[in-house]
Each structure stands twice: as C-alpha cells, then as structure tokens.
C-alpha positions in Angstrom: 168.8 -20.1 86.4 165.3 -18.3 85.0 161.8 -18.3 85.9 159.2 -19.2 83.4 155.4 -19.1 83.6 153.2 -22.3 82.9 149.8 -23.4 83.0 148.7 -26.0 85.0 145.3 -27.2 85.6 143.9 -23.9 84.0 146.2 -21.7 86.4 149.4 -20.2 85.9 152.5 -21.5 87.4 156.2 -20.0 88.2 158.8 -22.5 87.3 162.8 -21.9 88.2 164.8 -23.1 85.4 168.1 -23.9 85.1 170.5 -22.6 82.6 174.2 -22.7 81.6 176.7 -22.5 82.4 175.5 -23.8 86.1 176.4 -22.5 89.3 178.7 -25.6 89.6 181.1 -24.2 87.2 181.6 -20.5 88.8 184.8 -20.5 90.5 185.9 -17.6 93.0 188.6 -16.3 91.2 190.3 -13.3 89.8 190.7 -11.9 86.2 193.1 -14.3 84.4 196.8 -13.7 84.9 199.3 -13.2 81.8 199.4 -15.8 79.6 201.8 -18.9 80.0 204.0 -20.4 77.5 202.5 -22.1 74.6 199.5 -19.9 75.1 198.3 -21.5 78.1 196.4 -18.8 80.0 198.3 -17.9 83.3 197.5 -18.5 86.7 194.5 -16.7 88.0 195.1 -12.8 89.8 193.6 -11.8 93.0 190.9 -9.3 93.5 190.1 -7.2 96.6 186.5 -7.9 97.9 185.9 -4.2 98.1 186.9 -4.0 94.2 184.4 -6.5 93.4 181.6 -4.5 94.8 182.9 -1.0 93.4 183.9 -2.4 90.0 181.2 -2.5 87.2 182.6 -5.3 85.3 183.3 -8.2 87.3 185.4 -10.2 85.7 187.4 -12.5 88.4 185.8 -15.2 90.0 184.9 -13.7 93.1 183.1 -11.1 91.2 181.2 -13.5 89.5 180.2 -15.4 92.8 179.2 -11.7 94.1 176.9 -11.6 91.0 175.5 -14.7 91.3 174.7 -14.4 95.2 173.2 -11.1 94.1 171.2 -13.0 91.6 170.2 -15.7 93.9 169.1 -12.9 96.7 166.9 -11.7 93.9 165.4 -15.3 93.1 164.6 -15.7 96.9 162.9 -12.5 96.7 160.8 -13.5 93.9 159.9 -16.6 95.7 158.6 -14.6 98.5 156.0 -13.5 96.0 155.1 -17.1 95.1 152.8 -17.3 98.1 150.2 -15.2 96.6 150.1 -17.7 93.5 146.7 -19.9 92.9 146.4 -22.9 95.3 146.2 -25.4 92.1 149.8 -25.0 91.3 151.2 -27.8 93.6 153.1 -29.4 90.9 154.9 -26.1 90.3 156.0 -25.4 93.7 157.6 -29.0 93.9 159.9 -28.2 91.2 160.5 -24.8 93.1 161.2 -26.4 96.2 163.7 -28.9 94.1 165.4 -25.9 92.7 165.9 -24.3 96.1 167.8 -27.3 97.3 169.8 -27.1 94.0 170.8 -23.7 94.9 171.7 -24.9 98.4 174.0 -27.2 96.9 175.5 -24.6 94.8 175.9 -22.2 97.7 178.1 -25.3 99.3 180.1 -25.5 96.4 180.7 -21.5 96.5 182.0 -21.8 100.0 184.6 -24.8 98.9 185.7 -22.7 96.1 186.1 -19.8 98.6 188.1 -21.6 101.0 190.9 -22.7 98.0 191.4 -19.0 97.4 195.2 -17.9 97.5 196.9 -17.3 101.1 198.0 -14.2 99.4 194.5 -12.9 99.2 194.0 -13.3 102.9 193.2 -9.5 103.6 190.5 -9.8 100.5 189.6 -13.2 101.3 188.6 -12.3 105.1 186.5 -9.4 103.7 185.4 -11.6 101.1 184.4 -14.2 103.9 182.6 -11.8 106.0 180.7 -11.0 102.8 179.7 -14.1 102.1 178.6 -14.7 106.0 176.1 -11.5 105.3 175.2 -13.2 102.0 174.2 -16.6 103.7 172.5 -14.8 106.6 170.5 -13.1 103.5 170.0 -16.1 101.7 168.8 -18.0 105.0 166.1 -15.2 105.6 164.8 -15.4 101.8 164.5 -19.2 102.6 162.3 -18.7 105.4 160.2 -16.3 103.6 159.9 -19.0 100.5 158.9 -21.6 103.0 156.4 -19.2 104.7 155.1 -18.5 101.0 155.0 -22.1 100.8 153.0 -22.6 103.5 150.5 -19.8 102.7 150.1 -21.5 99.5 149.5 -24.9 100.7 146.5 -23.5 102.6 145.0 -21.5 99.3 145.4 -24.6 97.8 143.5 -26.6 100.1 140.6 -24.2 100.1 140.8 -24.4 96.1 140.8 -28.3 96.5 137.5 -28.3 98.8 135.8 -25.6 96.1 136.9 -28.2 93.6 135.4 -31.2 95.5 131.9 -29.1 96.4 131.7 -28.9 92.4 131.9 -32.4 91.5 129.7 -33.5 94.0 127.1 -35.6 92.4 128.3 -35.9 89.0 128.9 -39.2 87.3 132.3 -40.0 86.4 132.1 -41.0 82.5 134.7 -43.9 83.0 131.5 -45.7 84.6 129.2 -45.2 82.1 128.4 -48.6 80.7 129.6 -50.8 83.7 128.0 -49.3 86.7 126.1 -46.4 85.0 123.1 -47.0 82.5 123.8 -44.8 79.5 121.2 -43.0 77.7 120.1 -43.4 74.0 117.9 -40.9 72.8 117.1 -40.1 75.9 116.3 -43.5 76.9 117.9 -46.3 79.2 118.3 -49.3 76.7 116.3 -52.2 77.7 119.5 -54.2 78.3 120.0 -52.1 81.4 116.5 -52.9 82.7 115.4 -55.9 85.0 113.3 -58.4 83.2 109.9 -57.5 84.7 109.7 -54.1 82.8 109.1 -56.0 79.2 106.1 -57.9 80.8 104.2 -57.6 77.4 105.9 -59.1 74.5 105.0 -59.1 70.9 105.7 -61.7 68.4 104.1 -61.8 64.8 101.9 -64.9 65.7 101.5 -67.8 68.0 103.9 -69.8 66.3 106.4 -67.2 66.8 106.3 -67.5 70.7 109.3 -68.8 72.6 109.3 -72.6 72.9 109.0 -72.1 76.6 107.8 -68.9 78.1 107.8 -67.0 81.6 105.4 -67.1 84.2 104.1 -63.6 84.9 104.5 -62.2 81.2 101.8 -61.5 78.4 102.5 -62.9 75.0 100.6 -61.0 72.2 100.2 -62.5 68.7 100.0 -59.6 66.5 98.2 -61.2 63.7 95.1 -62.0 65.7 95.9 -59.4 68.4 95.0 -62.2 70.9 96.9 -62.2 74.2 98.5 -65.5 75.9 100.1 -66.6 79.3 102.5 -69.2 80.1 100.9 -71.7 82.4 104.1 -73.7 82.9 103.6 -76.1 80.0 101.7 -74.5 77.2 100.4 -70.8 76.3 97.0 -70.3 77.6 94.6 -67.6 75.8 93.6 -64.8 77.8 89.8 -64.3 77.4 88.6 -60.7 76.9 85.1 -59.5 79.1 82.1 -59.7 77.6 81.3 -56.3 78.6 77.9 -57.0 80.1 76.0 -59.8 81.0 73.6 -59.7 78.3 76.8 -60.9 76.1 77.0 -64.0 78.4 75.0 -67.2 77.1 73.2 -68.6 80.1 74.0 -71.9 81.0 72.4 -75.2 82.0 72.6 -75.6 85.7 73.6 -72.2 86.4 70.5 -70.0 85.4 69.9 -65.8 85.4 68.5 -64.4 88.5 65.2 -63.0 87.5 62.0 -61.3 89.6 59.9 -64.0 88.3 61.6 -67.1 89.3 62.4 -65.5 92.8 58.4 -65.4 93.1 57.7 -68.6 92.1 60.7 -70.3 94.2 59.6 -73.3 96.6 60.6 -72.8 100.0 62.1 -76.3 100.2 63.3 -77.3 103.4 60.9 -74.9 105.3 59.9 -76.7 108.6 58.6 -75.3 112.3 61.1 -72.9 114.0 61.7 -71.3 117.1 59.6 -68.4 118.6 62.5 -65.5 118.2 63.9 -62.6 117.0 65.2 -62.6 113.1 68.7 -61.9 113.0 71.0 -60.2 110.1 72.6 -63.5 110.0 70.0 -65.8 109.1 68.9 -67.5 105.9 65.8 -66.9 104.1 64.4 -70.0 105.2 65.4 -69.8 109.0 64.0 -66.2 108.8 60.7 -67.5 107.3 60.6 -69.9 110.0 60.9 -67.6 113.1 58.1 -65.7 111.5 55.8 -68.5 111.2 56.9 -69.7 114.9 55.8 -65.7 115.8 52.6 -65.8 114.2 51.7 -69.0 115.3 52.2 -67.6 119.0 50.1 -64.3 118.4 47.3 -66.6 117.2 47.4 -68.7 120.2 47.7 -65.6 122.4 44.6 -63.9 120.9 42.6 -67.1 121.3 42.8 -66.5 125.0 42.8 -62.8 125.7 40.6 -59.7 124.9 42.7 -56.9 122.9 40.5 -53.6 122.8 42.1 -51.1 120.3 40.1 -47.6 119.9 37.9 -46.3 122.4 35.1 -49.2 123.3 32.0 -48.6 125.4 31.6 -52.2 127.7 27.9 -51.6 128.9 28.0 -55.0 130.7 30.2 -57.6 132.4 32.3 -59.6 129.8 34.2 -62.7 130.6 37.8 -62.6 130.1 39.9 -66.0 130.4 43.3 -64.5 131.0 43.6 -60.9 130.3 42.8 -57.4 128.6 45.4 -56.0 127.0 44.9 -52.0 126.4 47.7 -50.2 123.9 50.3 -47.9 125.0 49.0 -44.6 126.0 45.5 -45.5 126.5 43.4 -45.6 129.7 40.7 -47.5 131.7 37.8 -45.6 133.1 35.1 -46.3 135.5 32.4 -43.5 135.5 30.1 -42.8 138.4 27.7 -40.8 136.1 25.8 -41.5 133.1 27.0 -38.1 131.8 30.5 -39.0 130.0 31.0 -35.9 128.3 29.9 -32.7 130.2 29.4 -33.4 134.1 31.3 -36.4 134.8 33.0 -38.3 137.7 35.4 -41.0 137.1 38.1 -43.1 138.3 41.1 -44.4 135.7 44.3 -46.3 135.1 46.8 -45.3 133.3 50.3 -44.8 132.1 52.1 -41.4 132.2 55.5 -42.0 131.2 56.9 -44.4 133.7 54.6 -43.7 136.0 51.2 -46.0 136.7 48.5 -43.8 137.9 45.4 -44.6 139.2 43.3 -41.4 139.8 40.0 -39.7 140.1 39.0 -36.9 137.9 35.8 -34.8 137.3 34.2 -32.1 135.0 31.3 -30.0 134.9 29.2 -30.1 138.2 30.6 -33.5 138.9 32.7 -34.1 142.0 36.2 -35.3 142.3 35.7 -38.4 144.7 37.9 -39.9 147.2 39.7 -43.5 146.9 39.4 -46.0 149.6 41.1 -49.0 150.2 39.1 -51.4 152.6 38.2 -54.8 153.3 34.9 -55.7 152.1 33.9 -57.9 155.4 35.1 -57.6 158.9 37.5 -60.5 160.0 37.8 -61.8 163.8 41.2 -63.6 163.0 43.2 -65.4 160.9 45.0 -64.3 157.7 43.8 -61.2 156.7 43.6 -59.5 153.1 45.7 -57.0 152.5 46.3 -54.0 149.6 50.0 -53.9 148.2 51.3 -50.4 147.0 54.6 -50.5 145.2 56.3 -52.3 142.5 56.0 -56.2 142.5 59.5 -56.4 140.9 62.8 -55.2 142.3 63.3 -51.5 141.7 66.9 -50.3 141.3 66.2 -46.8 140.9 65.7 -43.9 143.3 62.1 -42.7 143.1 58.8 -43.0 145.2 57.4 -46.2 144.7 53.9 -45.4 145.6 52.2 -41.9 146.4 48.8 -40.5 147.6 47.7 -37.3 145.6 45.2 -34.9 146.5 44.0 -31.5 145.7 42.8 -29.5 148.6 41.3 -26.0 147.6 38.6 -25.9 150.5 38.4 -22.3 152.2 37.6 -23.7 155.7 37.9 -26.8 157.8 40.6 -29.7 157.6 40.9 -31.5 154.8 42.9 -35.0 155.2 44.9 -36.4 152.1 45.3 -40.1 153.7 43.8 -41.4 157.1 44.4 -44.5 158.5 40.6 -45.2 160.3 40.1 -48.8 161.3 37.2 -49.8 163.7 38.8 -51.5 167.0 36.1 -53.6 168.6 38.6 -56.0 170.4 38.7 -58.3 173.4 40.6 -60.3 175.9 44.4 -59.9 175.3 44.0 -58.4 171.8 45.9 -55.7 170.5 46.4 -53.8 167.1 48.7 -51.5 165.1 47.0 -49.1 163.1 50.0 -48.2 161.0 53.2 -50.3 160.4 56.1 -49.4 158.8 58.2 -52.7 158.5 61.1 -52.6 155.9 62.4 -56.4 155.0 66.2 -55.1 155.2 68.8 -57.7 153.7 71.8 -55.2 152.7 71.5 -51.6 153.0 73.9 -48.7 151.2 75.5 -46.0 152.8 72.4 -43.5 152.7 70.2 -42.7 155.2 67.7 -45.3 156.5 64.7 -43.3 157.1 61.3 -45.1 158.4 59.2 -41.7 157.8 59.9 -38.6 157.2 57.5 -35.1 157.4 58.0 -32.7 154.6 56.5 -29.3 153.4 57.1 -27.9 150.1 59.8 -30.7 149.8 61.5 -29.2 152.8 62.1 -32.3 155.6 60.9 -31.2 159.0 61.2 -34.5 160.9 62.1 -38.1 160.6 61.9 -41.2 162.1 65.2 -43.3 161.6 65.5 -47.1 161.2 67.5 -47.3 164.4 64.3 -45.6 166.5 65.9 -42.2 166.6 64.0 -39.2 165.6 64.7 -35.8 164.4 62.8 -32.1 163.9 63.2 -29.3 162.9 60.5 -27.9 165.5 60.1 -27.9 168.8 59.1 -31.2 171.2 56.7 -30.7 173.6 56.4 -33.5 176.5 53.1 -33.1 178.6 50.9 -30.9 176.3 47.0 -31.1 177.3 46.0 -30.8 173.7 48.9 -32.7 171.8 50.2 -29.6 169.9 53.9 -28.3 170.5 54.2 -25.4 172.7 56.8 -23.7 174.8 59.4 -21.1 174.1 62.5 -24.0 173.4 63.2 -27.1 170.8 62.4 -29.2 173.8 60.2 -28.7 176.6 58.7 -30.4 179.2 55.4 -29.5 180.9 56.0 -32.0 183.7 58.6 -34.2 185.4 61.9 -35.3 183.2 63.2 -38.5 183.8 67.2 -39.5 182.8 68.1 -42.8 183.2 70.8 -43.2 186.2 73.3 -45.8 185.6 75.5 -47.1 188.9 78.8 -48.4 188.3 81.3 -50.1 190.3 84.4 -51.1 187.8 85.5 -49.4 185.1 83.1 -48.4 182.3 83.2 -46.8 178.9 80.4 -44.5 178.4 78.2 -44.5 175.3 74.5 -43.8 174.2 72.7 -45.7 176.6 74.4 -44.0 179.7 72.8 -40.9 181.4 73.3 -40.2 185.3 76.7 -42.0 186.3 77.2 -42.8 189.9 80.3 -44.2 190.8 81.2 -46.7 193.6 84.9 -47.2 194.0 84.6 -49.5 197.2 85.9 -52.5 195.3 88.8 -50.6 193.5 89.8 -48.1 191.2 87.5 -46.6 188.7 88.4 -45.5 185.0 85.5 -44.0 183.5 86.0 -43.9 179.5 84.4 -40.9 177.6 83.5 -41.4 174.2 85.3 -39.2 171.2 83.6 -35.8 171.6 83.7 -35.5 167.7 81.1 -38.1 167.9 78.4 -36.9 170.0 78.4 -33.3 170.2 76.0 -31.6 172.9 76.2 -34.8 174.8 76.2 -34.1 178.8 77.4 -36.9 181.6 76.4 -36.0 185.2 79.1 -38.0 187.0 78.9 -38.5 190.9 81.5 -40.5 193.4 79.2 -42.1 196.0 81.4 -44.0 197.9 84.4 -42.9 200.9 87.4 -45.1 200.2 90.8 -44.3 199.0 90.4 -45.9 195.7 90.6 -43.4 193.0 87.7 -42.4 190.0 89.3 -41.1 187.3 87.5 -39.8 184.2 89.6 -40.4 181.1 88.5 -38.5 177.5 89.1 -40.5 174.3 92.5 -40.3 172.4 94.0 -37.1 172.2 90.7 -35.3 173.6 90.9 -33.2 176.8 88.5 -32.5 179.5 88.7 -28.6 179.5 92.4 -28.3 179.2 93.2 -31.6 181.2 94.3 -35.2 180.2 91.9 -36.6 183.0 89.8 -35.6 185.8 89.5 -37.1 189.2 86.7 -37.5 191.5 88.7 -37.2 195.0 86.3 -37.9 197.7 82.4 -39.3 198.7 80.1 -36.8 197.2 82.3 -35.3 194.6 80.6 -34.6 191.3 81.2 -33.0 187.8 78.9 -32.4 184.7 80.8 -33.0 181.1 79.7 -31.7 177.7 80.9 -32.5 174.1 81.7 -29.4 172.6 82.4 -31.5 169.6 86.0 -31.4 170.0 86.9 -31.7 173.9 84.8 -31.9 176.8 83.8 -28.9 178.9 83.4 -29.0 182.6 79.8 -27.5 183.2 79.7 -27.9 186.8 81.5 -29.5 189.4 81.3 -30.0 193.3 83.4 -31.4 196.2 82.4 -32.7 199.5 82.5 -30.2 202.5 85.3 -32.5 203.8 87.5 -32.0 201.2 87.1 -27.8 201.0 90.4 -27.1 203.0 92.1 -24.8 201.1 91.3 -22.1 203.9 94.0 -20.8 206.0 96.7 -23.0 204.6 100.0 -22.0 206.1 103.3 -22.4 204.7 105.7 -24.1 207.2 108.7 -22.3 205.5 110.0 -19.6 207.3 110.8 -17.8 203.8 107.3 -18.5 202.4 109.0 -20.2 199.7 110.4 -16.6 198.5 114.0 -18.1 198.7 115.1 -15.2 200.8 116.2 -14.1 204.2 113.0 -14.0 206.7 111.2 -10.7 206.3 107.8 -9.1 207.1 105.4 -11.4 205.5 103.3 -8.1 204.4 106.3 -6.6 202.1 106.2 -7.1 198.8 109.9 -6.6 197.9 112.4 -9.2 199.0 116.3 -9.0 199.6 118.8 -11.2 198.1 118.4 -14.6 197.0 119.2 -17.2 199.9 119.8 -20.7 198.9 119.8 -21.8 202.5 116.0 -22.1 202.9 115.9 -24.1 199.7 118.9 -26.4 200.9 117.0 -27.1 204.4 113.7 -28.0 202.6 115.4 -29.8 199.8 118.5 -31.5 200.3 120.8 -32.6 197.2 121.3 -36.3 196.9 123.4 -38.5 194.4 126.0 -35.8 194.1 123.2 -33.1 192.7 124.2 -29.4 192.6 123.7 -26.4 195.1 120.9 -24.3 194.5 121.5 -21.1 192.3 119.1 -18.3 191.0 117.8 -18.2 187.9 115.0 -15.5 187.8 113.3 -13.4 190.3 109.5 -11.8 190.0 110.0 -8.0 190.5 107.1 -5.6 191.5 106.3 -3.1 188.7 108.5 -4.9 186.4 109.5 -3.4 183.0 108.7 -6.7 181.1 104.9 -5.7 181.6 104.9 -2.2 181.6 106.6 -0.9 185.2 109.6 0.6 185.6 111.5 -1.7 188.4 113.5 -4.0 185.9 112.7 -6.7 183.7 112.0 -10.3 184.1 114.4 -13.1 182.6 112.7 -15.3 180.5 112.3 -18.1 182.8 110.2 -15.9 185.0 108.1 -14.8 182.1 107.5 -18.4 181.2 106.2 -19.0 184.7 104.0 -16.2 184.8 102.3 -17.2 181.4 102.1 -20.8 182.9 100.1 -19.0 186.0 97.7 -17.4 183.6 99.0 -14.0 185.1 98.6 -11.1 182.4 98.1 -7.3 182.6 98.1 -6.0 186.1 98.7 -9.2 187.5 101.9 -9.7 185.7 103.2 -6.3 186.5 102.7 -6.4 190.4 102.6 -9.0 192.9 104.8 -10.2 196.2 108.3 -11.0 194.8 109.8 -14.1 194.9 112.9 -16.1 193.5 113.4 -19.2 191.3 116.1 -21.7 191.6 117.7 -24.3 189.7 119.6 -27.7 190.4 121.6 -30.2 188.2 121.2 -33.5 189.1 123.9 -35.7 190.1 125.8 -38.8 188.5 124.9 -40.7 191.7 122.9 -44.3 191.2 121.2 -44.7 194.4 117.8 -45.1 195.0 116.3 -45.4 191.2 112.8 -44.3 190.3 110.6 -47.7 190.9 109.0 -47.7 187.3 112.2 -45.4 185.5 115.0 -46.8 186.2 117.4 -44.4 184.4 116.1 -41.7 186.7 117.5 -41.3 190.2 117.0 -39.6 193.4 118.3 -35.9 193.3 116.6 -34.0 196.0 114.2 -34.9 198.9 113.3 -33.2 202.2 116.4 -32.5 204.8 116.0 -35.1 207.4 116.6 -32.4 210.0 113.3 -30.9 209.0 110.2 -32.2 210.2 107.0 -31.7 208.1 104.6 -32.1 211.3 101.0 -33.5 210.2 97.3 -32.8 211.7 94.9 -35.2 213.0 94.7 -36.5 209.7 98.3 -37.8 209.6 98.6 -35.7 206.5 101.0 -33.1 205.0 100.8 -31.3 201.7 103.6 -30.1 199.3 102.9 -27.9 196.6 105.0 -26.0 194.0 106.0 -25.4 190.8 108.4 -27.4 188.6 110.1 -27.5 185.2 112.6 -29.7 183.8 114.9 -28.2 181.3 116.6 -30.5 179.3 117.5 -33.8 178.4 114.6 -36.0 179.9 111.8 -36.1 182.3 111.7 -35.2 185.9 109.2 -37.2 188.4 108.1 -35.9 191.6 106.6 -38.2 193.8 105.8 -41.9 193.7 102.1 -42.5 194.1 100.9 -45.5 196.4 97.2 -45.7 197.4 96.7 -44.8 200.7 100.1 -43.1 201.1 100.3 -40.3 198.6 98.3 -38.5 196.2 100.0 -37.0 193.4 98.4 -33.8 191.4 99.8 -32.5 188.0 98.3 -29.0 187.1 95.3 -29.5 189.6 94.6 -33.1 188.1 95.0 -36.4 190.3 97.3 -39.0 188.8 95.0 -42.1 188.2 95.9 -45.6 190.1 99.1 -46.7 191.4 101.4 -44.8 189.0 104.7 -43.0 188.5 104.0 -40.1 190.3 104.0 -36.4 188.2 106.0 -37.0 185.0 107.2 -33.6 183.8 109.0 -33.6 180.3 110.9 -30.2 179.0 107.8 -29.9 176.4 105.4 -29.5 179.2 106.8 -26.5 180.5 106.1 -25.1 184.2 104.1 -27.5 186.0 101.8 -27.1 189.5 102.6 -30.0 191.5 100.8 -31.0 194.8 101.6 -34.3 196.7 99.8 -35.3 199.6 101.7 -37.5 202.0 100.2 -40.0 204.9 102.3 -41.3 207.8 101.2 -43.3 210.7 103.7 -41.8 213.0 102.4 -38.0 212.5 105.5 -36.2 210.5 107.4 -36.7 207.2 110.9 -35.8 206.8 111.7 -37.6 203.5 108.9 -36.3 201.1 108.4 -35.3 198.4 111.4 -37.0 196.1 112.6 -35.7 192.6 114.2 -38.1 190.2 116.1 -37.2 187.3 118.7 -38.6 185.1 122.3 -37.7 185.3 123.1 -34.0 184.1 119.2 -33.2 184.1 118.3 -29.6 185.0 115.0 -28.9 186.6 113.7 -25.5 188.5 111.5 -25.3 191.6 109.2 -21.8 192.2 107.0 -21.0 195.0 107.6 -24.1 197.4 105.3 -24.7 200.1 104.6 -27.5 203.2 101.4 -27.3 204.5 99.5 -29.5 207.5 97.0 -32.0 206.6 95.5 -33.0 203.1 95.8 -29.0 201.9 94.4 -27.6 198.9 95.6 -24.6 197.9 94.3 -24.6 194.4 96.9 -24.1 191.7 98.4 -20.8 193.6 99.9 -18.3 191.5 101.8 -16.2 194.1 103.6 -17.2 197.7 102.1 -19.0 200.4 102.8 -17.0 203.5 104.1 -18.4 206.9 103.1 -16.8 210.3 106.6 -17.9 211.3 108.0 -14.5 209.7 106.1 -12.6 212.0 108.3 -14.3 214.8 111.2 -12.0 216.0 
C-alpha cells in the first residue's frame, strides 16, 4: 500500500493506494524448505519470532508479517497527520476510511494465518502471538489517532464550507441565465425580457404600417409624417400638438375671447332688487351687485331722515331733526357756557374715549370748571316721577364701572363735595321719603361678593354694606356720638347703653346668627343646646343661663367634632348656673361660668373610706408615706361580681419619686399615665401624698347585664355590708379615677333622671344614658356619680360593667355625704376615721 497526493477542489489530498501483492497474499511462514520431488518446493520451515526481529532479511512468512505490521503502523502514524489537511478533502478522507477498513480485514487474515502455523513452532508461535497482540494494541491506538484526526478534519472542513457559502452569497447561478435571470446584451436587457408597458411608444414607417389592431395605453408614431396616434379601441386617433399660445388658436363663433372692452360693455342681464346683506366670496357678480344696490338704497333712505355732521360745525340756532344726529367716531358734542370758544372757555361735552362714553365739563383760560346737575325741572306732589338712569341700557357681561361721578378737588380750604343728594322735603300727613335708594333687581348671582355700597380711599376699601344687610369697616364704629363722628379707642364703641337680644328657650335649640343671650328653662323636659360650627363664626359670643330648678338637664353640645374647651359637652346643673362661650375659630372656649350658691358644696368633703382611698392600712392622714398595699379596703367597698378577680396592685405614687427628679424610686408607667392625666407636672408630679392603684379582671358570669350594652355585665359594686349614709339631701357621691385597659369599654353607673347624675371628666352626661362610658383609647378618666335614695343610704352603687376578661384600674376612690362636688381631684380625699384609734 502506498500514499499518493491528489488535488481536489483546489486542495491537495492524500490518497491511500493498494499495491500488489495484496496483504491477503501474505502468509505467516518461514523460509522455504528443501525442494521436493520434481522440483516442488519443500515444506515451509519455522522461524523463531526473535529471529524475525533480529534478522535483517525477512524471508519467512512470519518475518513478512512483521514487516507488514511495521508498514501498517507507519501508515497509521501517517494517517494521524492527516488531521491537519485542508477541510475540502472530504472525498479523499472517505477513501482513506475505506482503506483502513481493508486493513482491518487484512489483519483478520493475518491472524488466521498465524493460527495455522505448525504446532512444532509453538514456542516461537507463542512469542509471535504475544508480539501480534502487542502489534494489535498499537494498531488499535493508531486507528484511534486516525479517527481523532478525521473528527478534527471534519471540523476544519465545516469551517471551510461556511467560508465558501459566504463568498457565494449574492452570486447568480449561470445555469439560471435566460430562464429565471435576464441576460445582458451589450450591457442592456433585451426587450423580450421586459414587460410590455416599457415599450409605450412604438415607431412605424407610416400609418399604413401600424398593426391592424392597436393596444390601449401605447403611442404610435408614423415616421413619414412624425404624427402621433393612439388606439381608441376601434381606430387610430391622431394626437394633436399644443398650439403653443392662445394667439395661435382661431376664435370660434360661440365661445368668444375675453377682452376688457367686452367686460365693460357687458349687459347686467338678470339684475333684480336683492337683500341688504354683506357680500360674500361665494356670491356671483350679479348677486354682489344686487346686495350693493340694496345697501345704497338703504343709505339713501336713512340720509333723507337724519342729519349727518362731518367736520367741525357751528350750530347757531335750534335745528329740527326728524330722527337723530350722527357723529363720526372720535368726534364730540360741546355745549359752551361762554361766547369765547377759544381762549377763555366753559363747556360741557359728550364723547367716546375708547369704550367709555363720557359726559364732562371743561374750561380754559379764565373760564371755570362748572358742575353737572341732574334734577327735575318742576316739583311734583304725586304720581309717577321722572328719573335719570345712569348706566348701560343693555346687558353688560364684563366687569367694570358702569357709571361714575368724576371731580377734581384742588381747593386750599373748605369742604368740597363730589356727589350730593339734596332733595327738598316738604311732606305732610303719612308721607315718607328715601333720599338715596340702592335697589338691585337680582335674578341670578355668581359666587363673588354682593355689595350694596363700598367706601374706598385710593382704591382701598374701608367699609361696605352687603346685600344681606351686614356692615363691615376697617375703622371704628361709635354709637351715641354727639356730632355723628366716630370716636373712642376701640373698633366698637358705645357711648351709652348697649342692647343685646335675649332669647328664652324651653326646648332643644340650635343656635345661629339671630341668637344673643340665651335663657334656658328645662321645666318641661331636658334641653339640648347645639352650638354652630366654631369655624363658621370666629369671635361669636353666646351667654347662656339656666333659670329653672327642675331635675331635668340643660346640656350644651358643640357641632360635629368641635369641643367646649376640651369637653365634648357642657352641662348647666342647677338654677342660675351660667356660662359664656366664645368661638376661637376651631372650638368654643369658656370665658366665664358661674354656679348657684346651692351647688357649691365642695368645701369640707370627707371620704367615708377609712384609708382615704390610698389602699393601705389605716394610718395618720397627715402622713405623706403609706405602708404596704392592702386590697381589703377596696374589697370592702368594691365587691367582685360575676366571678371577677380580686384587686391587685399595678402602681404606686411615690413621694419624691425619681421619675420626676427625686430619689425615692421610679413610678410605673401606669402611675405616670395617671399623673399626666391629672395635669400634675414638675414639683406636683414629684411630691405629694402617696397612694396605690388597683386592677381587676371582669369575670365570665352573665348576671345583671347593662341595660344598654348587653355584652357588659356587672363586675363590681358596693359591698352590701357597707352603707354610704346620705345627708339631709338623701344623696351620696362617689368620685375616683378609672381606666379601661384592653378589649372593650367599661361603664360606670347607669344614669337615671332624679336617681343618678353621672359626670365624666367634670361634664355631666346628658339625658338618660348609659352612664360614664370609658374606652381604652380614652386613658384615665375622672368619674363622679351622685346617687339619690329615699331610704337615706346606698349600699349597691356605683356599678361597674365590663365584658368577660376586661381589665380596668381604679385610683383615689372616695364616697362622700350628700351631693358633693370635689372637682376633678388629683390627690386623696382624706377621712377623719383615720384619726380614731
């Protein structure tokens, strides 16, 4: 086998070539034996494999096989180099692959020959077999190398083919020329390859040479006459050339040329009387003349009735004018008060200045600027009086002044008056008069100000009357002035008595702008007085006084989310109780309040609890410090109900506490919240009589639900073994601080007219209601309940209602004789019981 180099596709390719003798003819044998009879060759000899390796001349078959395998190994090594060949030699590599397959076949034949060796050469054969196995391994390695080279060649071939494809892109296959691609002849495309419309102009020797039937859309030229024709569908029609100018066109009979002379001499046939209207661009000539004639006719008729003055004219005497006198734009009409109309003049004139019509007086030289007076010529005693109208006669849609009195005051002394209403009044009987009347006739209004009059100085408004009758001024107003001039140091001054409307009410009322001083009489029933929104009437004052002695309530309620000071409502408790409220624009503030002498009972109140509500063992009430927490007193006065828990300590107010700068110990958050709710700050938050705070959790029992809140059940009430003895009023009062901790509200007391009065943060709860409703968001609240009883004592009040699991806290409780008012107390209300041993 040999290797030859061929050129395929411009690339050199290596080709394996088989030579004779073929490998199939090679036998593994030794050198020939001695000749046999008749000259036949003798039997083959045996050759040791080692001898084959070491013998230069391999005459035996085994040696030839070794030689062959050596050649095959060389060939495989050569094939491994094929991988670097050009990628365009794929055909050559196919041949190489085929040769390698033949080589494998030859190797199989060689192995077969080896197996037929004589048994006598077993030792040598074993050695040969070992060598063959080694050779087979080498061959396999070589074949693997060849395959690797082929794979590399395949990759290179793919890259080369890609490059060829790029270079052929956009090229035309010459096999398509004349079939799908038009050829070029002398650089042009022959007409047979072009669409028919390209040859739109066809030339022939003469008209007679034209085709019998032409094609639409083509131009035919007869070369002998240079005339052009088109096919009409049945015949050839000549295309006439342009004459160049109208001068070369002969005038016809009907369609005559346009000339200036003919236009001037044209007769206006069809002209009739038309409408007096503006000429439009769409009008015909006749129609335009008709409109012009109508306009001229109208002007002639108008001129016959009116006087038209152009230029300056002197009118010495009175002229009679049928309809009107017209003045050109920018002209004026003057009425002289002097004979001199040039140097020393006095006159009045009418004129337009822009869009403003003026009637004014003027003067020059020694002339005087006279006034204009609008007056009646004669006195009238009744009937319809004549009047002068100042202003626009038609509707005016733009802003601005419609009528104006203008004067120029330059005097050095005295008082000059610009406009004066100066009627002479001589009436009798029941007659009356109005010297100056402002009377707008209103149909609809906009959203602006509605002012009847304003007073301005250099365009600054100092006072005004509104259409609703209200009056405003920048300056002061004085009532009772002897000379009619404003005096005093305040904006509103009264130099005499001041009357304010007093409005008595006997039922619920909403106050407004028409109310002044309010007197409330609740004899017939409870009264609720509702205030207007504070933002709607800043500065407004309402004095309110109660004048009855009934047990019914008089409650003042602000509008919406407004407050009375910091209260949601305010109550007038007893006869002669009074309060004065003023709006600050956001809420109603209490300027003053009074209570009747019968209600002032806060002096000398005594706590019926022996521990003064401090929740500790009995001690000297003059001592500031307390001992350990003692729930016994709380249990005695507040018995648990419906399975509620015992009282437990949750806080203590400490004298000289560190929370507020002292040294005796820190306050709990619960205590700090209470002190803040009381308004105690600084020294009062650091020092003071010590006390404890107790907490209870409502039980799960469902006895005695609240009459209005069905989910709230009685949790605490006064122990039946303790009696809050009442005084001669047959009343007893409870006061203390209560807070709802979580879940829902707690309710203290049930207000009933004539039986209980419930106060929350000093404000009586209006009407027959739930009592004092306290939610967690409200924090600490001061509660006071006044209980009345015909038997003279109370041992089951006040009641505290809560939902199951609801926690609430109590601090500084106190029971007092009668209807007591300790105010919103911020420390323990002492008891004399502690002085008893």
